[in-house]
ChimeraX commands (.cxc) that place a marker at each C-alpha (Angstrom):
marker #1 position 0.00,0.00,0.00 radius 0.5
marker #1 position 1.32,3.41,-0.89 radius 0.5
marker #1 position 1.95,5.95,1.84 radius 0.5
marker #1 position -0.36,8.44,0.13 radius 0.5
marker #1 position -3.19,5.90,0.11 radius 0.5
marker #1 position -2.68,5.17,3.80 radius 0.5
marker #1 position -2.70,8.87,4.66 radius 0.5
marker #1 position -5.92,9.42,2.69 radius 0.5
marker #1 position -7.50,6.39,4.38 radius 0.5
marker #1 position -6.58,7.58,7.89 radius 0.5
marker #1 position -7.79,11.10,7.05 radius 0.5
marker #1 position -11.18,9.86,5.81 radius 0.5
marker #1 position -11.67,7.50,8.78 radius 0.5
marker #1 position -10.65,10.27,11.18 radius 0.5
marker #1 position -13.15,12.71,9.68 radius 0.5
marker #1 position -15.92,10.10,9.84 radius 0.5
marker #1 position -14.98,9.33,13.46 radius 0.5
marker #1 position -15.09,13.01,14.40 radius 0.5
marker #1 position -18.47,13.45,12.71 radius 0.5
marker #1 position -19.91,10.36,14.42 radius 0.5
marker #1 position -18.71,11.60,17.80 radius 0.5
marker #1 position -20.15,15.07,17.31 radius 0.5
marker #1 position -23.44,13.66,16.01 radius 0.5
marker #1 position -23.72,11.37,19.04 radius 0.5
marker #1 position -23.10,14.32,21.37 radius 0.5
marker #1 position -25.82,16.37,19.66 radius 0.5
marker #1 position -28.19,13.38,19.65 radius 0.5
marker #1 position -27.62,12.84,23.37 radius 0.5
marker #1 position -28.69,16.40,24.12 radius 0.5
marker #1 position -31.52,16.94,21.65 radius 0.5
marker #1 position -32.98,13.68,20.40 radius 0.5
marker #1 position -32.47,11.23,23.27 radius 0.5
marker #1 position -32.70,8.55,20.59 radius 0.5
marker #1 position -31.05,7.67,17.30 radius 0.5
marker #1 position -27.75,7.50,19.14 radius 0.5
marker #1 position -24.68,5.77,17.79 radius 0.5
marker #1 position -23.82,2.56,19.62 radius 0.5
marker #1 position -20.58,2.45,21.54 radius 0.5
marker #1 position -19.56,-0.63,19.55 radius 0.5
marker #1 position -19.83,1.37,16.32 radius 0.5
marker #1 position -17.71,4.15,17.78 radius 0.5
marker #1 position -15.14,1.62,18.96 radius 0.5
marker #1 position -15.14,-0.04,15.53 radius 0.5
marker #1 position -14.27,3.25,13.84 radius 0.5
marker #1 position -11.60,3.83,16.46 radius 0.5
marker #1 position -10.19,0.37,15.74 radius 0.5
marker #1 position -10.02,0.88,11.97 radius 0.5
marker #1 position -8.03,4.09,12.30 radius 0.5
marker #1 position -10.06,6.87,13.88 radius 0.5
marker #1 position -9.08,6.30,17.50 radius 0.5
marker #1 position -6.84,9.29,18.04 radius 0.5
marker #1 position -9.16,11.80,16.39 radius 0.5
marker #1 position -12.15,10.33,18.24 radius 0.5
marker #1 position -10.35,10.46,21.59 radius 0.5
marker #1 position -9.29,14.09,21.07 radius 0.5
marker #1 position -12.80,15.04,19.93 radius 0.5
marker #1 position -14.41,13.35,22.93 radius 0.5
marker #1 position -12.09,15.20,25.29 radius 0.5
marker #1 position -12.71,18.55,23.58 radius 0.5
marker #1 position -16.51,18.29,23.55 radius 0.5
marker #1 position -16.64,16.36,26.86 radius 0.5
marker #1 position -18.55,13.45,25.38 radius 0.5
marker #1 position -18.55,9.99,26.96 radius 0.5
marker #1 position -15.68,10.96,29.25 radius 0.5
marker #1 position -17.39,9.18,32.15 radius 0.5
marker #1 position -17.79,5.94,30.18 radius 0.5
marker #1 position -14.92,3.75,31.36 radius 0.5
marker #1 position -15.36,1.33,28.45 radius 0.5
marker #1 position -14.68,4.10,25.95 radius 0.5
marker #1 position -12.04,6.06,27.88 radius 0.5
marker #1 position -10.00,2.91,28.56 radius 0.5
marker #1 position -10.52,1.28,25.16 radius 0.5
marker #1 position -9.57,4.25,23.00 radius 0.5
marker #1 position -6.01,4.71,24.33 radius 0.5
marker #1 position -5.46,0.94,24.09 radius 0.5
marker #1 position -6.68,0.93,20.49 radius 0.5
marker #1 position -4.44,3.92,19.67 radius 0.5
marker #1 position -1.37,2.16,21.04 radius 0.5
marker link #1:1,2 radius 0.2
marker link #1:2,3 radius 0.2
marker link #1:3,4 radius 0.2
marker link #1:4,5 radius 0.2
marker link #1:5,6 radius 0.2
marker link #1:6,7 radius 0.2
marker link #1:7,8 radius 0.2
marker link #1:8,9 radius 0.2
marker link #1:9,10 radius 0.2
marker link #1:10,11 radius 0.2
marker link #1:11,12 radius 0.2
marker link #1:12,13 radius 0.2
marker link #1:13,14 radius 0.2
marker link #1:14,15 radius 0.2
marker link #1:15,16 radius 0.2
marker link #1:16,17 radius 0.2
marker link #1:17,18 radius 0.2
marker link #1:18,19 radius 0.2
marker link #1:19,20 radius 0.2
marker link #1:20,21 radius 0.2
marker link #1:21,22 radius 0.2
marker link #1:22,23 radius 0.2
marker link #1:23,24 radius 0.2
marker link #1:24,25 radius 0.2
marker link #1:25,26 radius 0.2
marker link #1:26,27 radius 0.2
marker link #1:27,28 radius 0.2
marker link #1:28,29 radius 0.2
marker link #1:29,30 radius 0.2
marker link #1:30,31 radius 0.2
marker link #1:31,32 radius 0.2
marker link #1:32,33 radius 0.2
marker link #1:33,34 radius 0.2
marker link #1:34,35 radius 0.2
marker link #1:35,36 radius 0.2
marker link #1:36,37 radius 0.2
marker link #1:37,38 radius 0.2
marker link #1:38,39 radius 0.2
marker link #1:39,40 radius 0.2
marker link #1:40,41 radius 0.2
marker link #1:41,42 radius 0.2
marker link #1:42,43 radius 0.2
marker link #1:43,44 radius 0.2
marker link #1:44,45 radius 0.2
marker link #1:45,46 radius 0.2
marker link #1:46,47 radius 0.2
marker link #1:47,48 radius 0.2
marker link #1:48,49 radius 0.2
marker link #1:49,50 radius 0.2
marker link #1:50,51 radius 0.2
marker link #1:51,52 radius 0.2
marker link #1:52,53 radius 0.2
marker link #1:53,54 radius 0.2
marker link #1:54,55 radius 0.2
marker link #1:55,56 radius 0.2
marker link #1:56,57 radius 0.2
marker link #1:57,58 radius 0.2
marker link #1:58,59 radius 0.2
marker link #1:59,60 radius 0.2
marker link #1:60,61 radius 0.2
marker link #1:61,62 radius 0.2
marker link #1:62,63 radius 0.2
marker link #1:63,64 radius 0.2
marker link #1:64,65 radius 0.2
marker link #1:65,66 radius 0.2
marker link #1:66,67 radius 0.2
marker link #1:67,68 radius 0.2
marker link #1:68,69 radius 0.2
marker link #1:69,70 radius 0.2
marker link #1:70,71 radius 0.2
marker link #1:71,72 radius 0.2
marker link #1:72,73 radius 0.2
marker link #1:73,74 radius 0.2
marker link #1:74,75 radius 0.2
marker link #1:75,76 radius 0.2
marker link #1:76,77 radius 0.2
marker link #1:77,78 radius 0.2
view
């Protein structure tokens, strides 16, 4: 795999991960339904969006009390 292809892949997955995290934060405040499952968030973290998702969650203070997420994300990143 070319380096450029890998960079584009990580960039796209990171953007999707950020958007999913922000959507879930908005949904938690406004809709109280149509939330994104934690397993889906963790899947996107696992396939390359972990760092961007972790940073986004810290910045918008989303799911920071969920031990499953806050422990899993750094492990996935490493």
